[in-house]
N, C-alpha and C positions, 0 to 999 in steps of 0.2 A: 504494500500499500504506499502510495507516494503522498507525502504532505507538502504543501506549498510552504516555502522557506522565504525570508526577506531577501536573501541574496537572489534567489531565482526570479522573484517577482521584479526586483530592481533591474535585473538583467533584461528582462522582457520589456519593462518600461523604458529602459535606455534606447532600445531599438525603435519602440514606438514613438518615443520623443524624436528621434531622428527623422523617422518618416513624417511625422507632423511638422517638424522644421521644414522639410522639403516642400510640403503642401503649402505651408505659410509663406514661403519664399515665392511661390507662384502667385498667391494672393498680393504679396508686396509688388511683384512685377506688375500685376494687373492695375494696382493703384497708381504706380509710377506712369504707366502708359496712359491711363486715364488723365493724370495730371498734364501729360504732354499734349493730350488731344484737345484740351480746352475745358472750360467751365462746365459745360453740360455733361460731358462724359465723367469728369471729376465729381460732380454733384451726385450723379447716379451711383457711383462706387462708395461716396461718402454716405449716401442714404442706406446702402445695403449694410456698410460697416456699423452704422448706427442702429441698425435693427437688432432684434434680440438675437437672432442666429449669428449676425456679425459680430456682436459683442462677445458671444459664447466662443466664436472661433478665434477672436483676438485674445481672449483671456486663456483659452487652451493653448494657443500659440506662445503666449508669454509664459505659461507655467512650463510648457515643454522646453522652451529656451533656458530657463533657469534650472530645470531639472537636469537637462543635458549638460549644461555648464558644470554644475556642482558634482554631478556624478563622474564627469569627466576628470575633474580635479581629484577626486577619490581614486580614480583608475590610475592617474599619473603618480599619486602617492604610493600606490601599490607597485607601480613600476620601479620605483626607488627601492623596493625591499621592505617598506615600512607598513605597519598596520595590517599584516596578513594573518594574525592570529584570529581566531573565531570571535572572541570579545570585541576586538577593534573593528572587525568586519561588520558586525551588528550595529555597534555604536556609531560607527561611520555612516552605515545606511540611514540610521535615524537622523543623524545630523544632516544628511543630504535632504531628506523628506522635510525636516523643519526649515532648513535654508531656503528650500524651494518655495515653501508657503510664504516665508517672511520676505523674501525678495520679490515674489509676485505681488503680494500685498503692497509693499512698498512702491513698486513701479506703478501700479494702478493707482495708489493714493496720490503720488506725484503727478500722475497724468490728469486725475480728476481735479487736483488742486490747481494745476496749470490752466486747465479748461475752464474752471469757475471764475478764476481771477482774471 
């Protein structure tokens, strides 16, 4: 019987975050092309990004970015031969999860604060 472990879930999520970053990059290109095409095209993309699904996509893209970044730093630490014992592996995993939440919330708070002011 196989039990899910933090390390296996984080490995799968790292790959999923990489795929989400690729999809988000396509959305970024669409936004940039719309900006180059003029106000009407730009407004259409902005309206989509301001919708519920657009905001959910941007939030997911932001979370994927910070997760992939933090987990990548964790992997770089492992590449140096540090934090490879079981306890460090699990504590480092939870640090990645917490850092992802904090960084995503901070980025969105900064964006909302900038938008409001």
